[in-house]
C-alpha positions as CSV (number, residue, x, y, z in Angstrom):
1,X,40.1,48.2,-30.6
2,X,39.2,50.7,-28.0
3,X,35.4,49.6,-28.2
4,X,36.0,46.3,-28.0
5,X,37.9,47.1,-24.2
6,X,34.7,49.0,-23.5
7,X,32.3,46.3,-24.2
8,X,34.4,44.1,-21.8
9,X,34.7,46.1,-18.9
10,X,31.1,46.8,-18.8
11,X,30.4,43.1,-18.7
12,X,28.8,41.9,-15.4
13,X,30.0,39.6,-13.1
14,X,28.0,36.5,-12.5
15,X,26.9,37.7,-9.1
16,X,25.7,40.8,-10.7
17,X,24.1,39.1,-13.4
18,X,22.3,36.5,-11.1
19,X,20.9,39.5,-8.9
20,X,19.8,41.4,-12.1
21,X,17.8,38.5,-13.2
22,X,16.4,37.9,-9.6
23,X,15.3,41.5,-9.6
24,X,13.4,41.8,-12.8
25,X,11.6,38.7,-11.9
26,X,10.4,40.2,-8.7
27,X,9.4,43.3,-10.5
28,X,7.2,40.9,-12.8
29,X,5.7,39.2,-9.9
30,X,4.7,42.1,-8.3
31,X,3.6,43.7,-11.4
32,X,1.8,40.9,-13.4
33,X,2.2,37.9,-10.8
34,X,4.0,34.9,-10.2
35,X,2.5,33.3,-13.2
36,X,3.9,35.6,-15.3
37,X,7.8,34.4,-14.5
38,X,9.3,32.7,-17.5
39,X,12.5,32.7,-18.9
40,X,11.3,34.5,-22.0
41,X,9.6,36.9,-19.8
42,X,12.5,37.9,-17.7
43,X,15.2,37.9,-20.5
44,X,12.8,40.7,-22.1
45,X,13.4,43.0,-19.1
46,X,16.9,42.3,-18.4
47,X,17.9,42.9,-22.1
48,X,19.5,39.4,-22.8
49,X,19.0,36.2,-24.3
50,X,16.4,33.6,-22.7
51,X,19.5,31.0,-23.0
52,X,21.4,33.5,-20.5
53,X,18.4,33.1,-17.8
54,X,18.5,29.1,-18.2
55,X,22.4,29.5,-17.4
56,X,21.7,31.2,-13.9
57,X,18.7,29.3,-13.2
58,X,17.9,25.4,-13.4
59,X,14.3,26.1,-14.2
60,X,11.5,28.4,-14.5
61,X,10.0,26.6,-11.4
62,X,13.0,27.1,-9.1
63,X,13.1,30.9,-10.4
64,X,9.3,31.5,-9.5
65,X,10.2,29.6,-6.0
66,X,13.0,32.3,-5.3
67,X,11.2,34.9,-6.2
68,X,8.5,34.1,-3.8
69,X,10.7,33.6,-1.1
70,X,13.1,37.1,-1.7
71,X,9.6,39.1,-1.7
72,X,7.8,37.2,1.4
73,X,10.7,36.9,3.6
74,X,11.7,40.6,3.2
75,X,8.1,41.3,4.9
76,X,8.6,39.0,7.4
77,X,11.7,40.8,8.3
78,X,10.7,44.1,8.1
79,X,7.7,43.4,10.2
80,X,10.0,41.6,12.9
81,X,12.3,44.5,13.2
82,X,8.9,46.7,13.7
83,X,8.0,44.5,16.4
84,X,11.3,44.3,18.5
85,X,11.0,48.2,18.7
86,X,8.1,47.9,20.8
87,X,7.5,46.8,24.2
88,X,5.3,44.4,25.7
89,X,3.9,41.7,23.8
90,X,0.2,43.1,23.8
91,X,1.6,46.3,21.9
92,X,3.6,44.2,19.5
93,X,0.6,41.9,18.6
94,X,-1.5,44.9,18.0
95,X,0.7,46.5,15.8
96,X,1.2,43.3,13.9
97,X,-2.2,42.9,13.3
98,X,-2.5,46.5,12.7
99,X,0.3,46.3,9.8
100,X,-0.6,43.2,8.2
101,X,-4.4,44.6,7.8
102,X,-3.7,48.2,7.0
103,X,-4.1,47.3,3.2
104,X,-0.5,48.4,2.2
105,X,0.7,45.0,1.7
106,X,-2.0,43.7,-1.0
107,X,0.8,43.2,-3.7
108,X,2.2,40.7,-1.0
109,X,-0.9,39.4,-0.4
110,X,-1.3,38.5,-4.1
111,X,1.7,36.9,-4.4
112,X,1.1,34.7,-1.4
113,X,-2.8,33.6,-2.7
114,X,-0.9,32.8,-6.2
115,X,1.8,30.5,-4.6
116,X,-0.8,28.8,-3.0
117,X,-2.5,27.8,-6.1
118,X,0.8,27.2,-8.3
119,X,2.4,25.3,-5.4
120,X,0.0,22.5,-6.2
121,X,1.9,21.8,-9.7
122,X,5.4,23.4,-8.6
123,X,6.4,21.5,-5.7
124,X,9.9,23.6,-5.3
125,X,7.3,26.8,-4.9
126,X,5.4,24.4,-2.6
127,X,8.6,23.7,-0.3
128,X,8.9,27.5,-0.1
129,X,5.5,28.4,0.5
130,X,5.7,25.8,3.5
131,X,9.3,27.5,4.5
132,X,7.6,30.9,4.9
133,X,4.8,30.2,6.7
134,X,7.0,28.2,9.1
135,X,9.0,31.6,9.4
136,X,5.6,33.4,9.7
137,X,4.0,31.3,12.4
138,X,7.7,31.4,14.6
139,X,6.9,35.1,14.6
140,X,3.6,35.3,15.9
141,X,4.3,32.0,18.5
142,X,7.1,34.0,20.0
143,X,4.7,37.2,20.4
144,X,2.2,35.3,22.0
145,X,4.6,33.1,24.3
146,X,6.1,36.1,25.5
147,X,2.6,37.7,26.3
148,X,1.8,34.6,28.4
149,X,5.2,35.0,30.3
150,X,4.6,38.2,30.9
151,X,0.7,37.7,32.3
152,X,-0.4,39.8,29.6
153,X,-2.1,36.9,27.8
154,X,-3.6,33.3,28.7
155,X,-3.1,30.5,26.7
156,X,-2.0,26.8,26.8
157,X,-1.7,26.6,23.1
158,X,0.4,29.3,21.6
159,X,1.6,27.1,18.4
160,X,-2.2,26.3,17.4
161,X,-3.1,30.1,18.4
162,X,-0.3,31.3,16.0
163,X,-1.6,29.3,13.1
164,X,-5.2,30.3,13.7
165,X,-3.9,34.1,13.7
166,X,-2.3,33.5,10.5
167,X,-5.3,31.7,9.1
168,X,-7.4,34.7,9.7
169,X,-5.0,37.1,8.4
170,X,-4.7,35.4,5.3
171,X,-8.4,35.2,4.6
172,X,-9.2,38.4,5.5
173,X,-6.4,39.8,3.2
174,X,-7.5,37.4,0.4
175,X,-11.0,38.9,0.7
176,X,-9.7,42.5,0.4
177,X,-8.0,41.6,-2.8
178,X,-11.4,41.6,-4.5
179,X,-12.6,44.2,-2.3
180,X,-15.6,42.5,-1.0
181,X,-17.3,44.8,1.5
182,X,-19.3,41.9,3.1
183,X,-17.2,42.5,6.4
184,X,-16.8,46.3,7.0
185,X,-13.8,46.9,9.9
186,X,-11.7,43.8,9.4
187,X,-9.3,45.0,11.6
188,X,-11.4,45.6,14.6
189,X,-13.0,42.3,14.0
190,X,-9.9,40.6,13.9
191,X,-8.5,42.2,16.8
192,X,-11.3,41.5,19.1
193,X,-11.5,37.6,17.7
194,X,-7.6,37.6,18.7
195,X,-8.0,39.0,22.0
196,X,-10.4,36.1,23.0
197,X,-8.0,33.6,21.7
198,X,-4.9,34.8,23.4
199,X,-6.7,35.5,26.5
200,X,-6.1,39.4,26.4
201,X,-7.8,42.0,28.3
202,X,-10.6,43.4,26.1
203,X,-9.6,46.2,23.7
204,X,-5.9,45.7,24.4
205,X,-5.2,44.4,20.7
206,X,-6.7,47.5,19.1
207,X,-5.3,50.6,17.6
208,X,-4.8,53.1,20.0
209,X,-7.3,55.1,18.5
210,X,-10.1,52.7,19.1
211,X,-9.4,51.7,22.6
């Protein structure tokens, strides 16, 4: 009788189990990639039957989309908090470029790259990717617009410039995944290019050590 009571007491609530499943799927995504997220793999990591995972997730596609959103939204929020701590749009944009190009976030870059590919056949994931791309564009656009308002930047196309900056960051980081050395000093080249795009003073977006 006592062992039965102990087992029942250890049973997890639906919220706890859902969180555990999502965390296990997130670990799989960062370790092995989004394509490794299957109901069976998640169940194995959690230590439950596959049927239980299916009970909490409508489909593997939805689980993949949810994991993608969890990973990349956390990065967007983290970087946004860092930017808000700095005065001046030029300083914030310089920090954004440096932070996203320092090579410490390649695991998240790999998730992005794979999501773009898998999203071709997973519309739930594709919708999540579009939503998170919009979120990043809003972060960059806000910094550019603040710079224009403060007289630090000069551009009439903040939304377009924000998309171009993100495209350059994504492309350069994707190259870094395969350790391509065709372009050295990517961060400096990017900063120089973005300075021209936003109409910033030369050197304003370089890291302090390079100005």
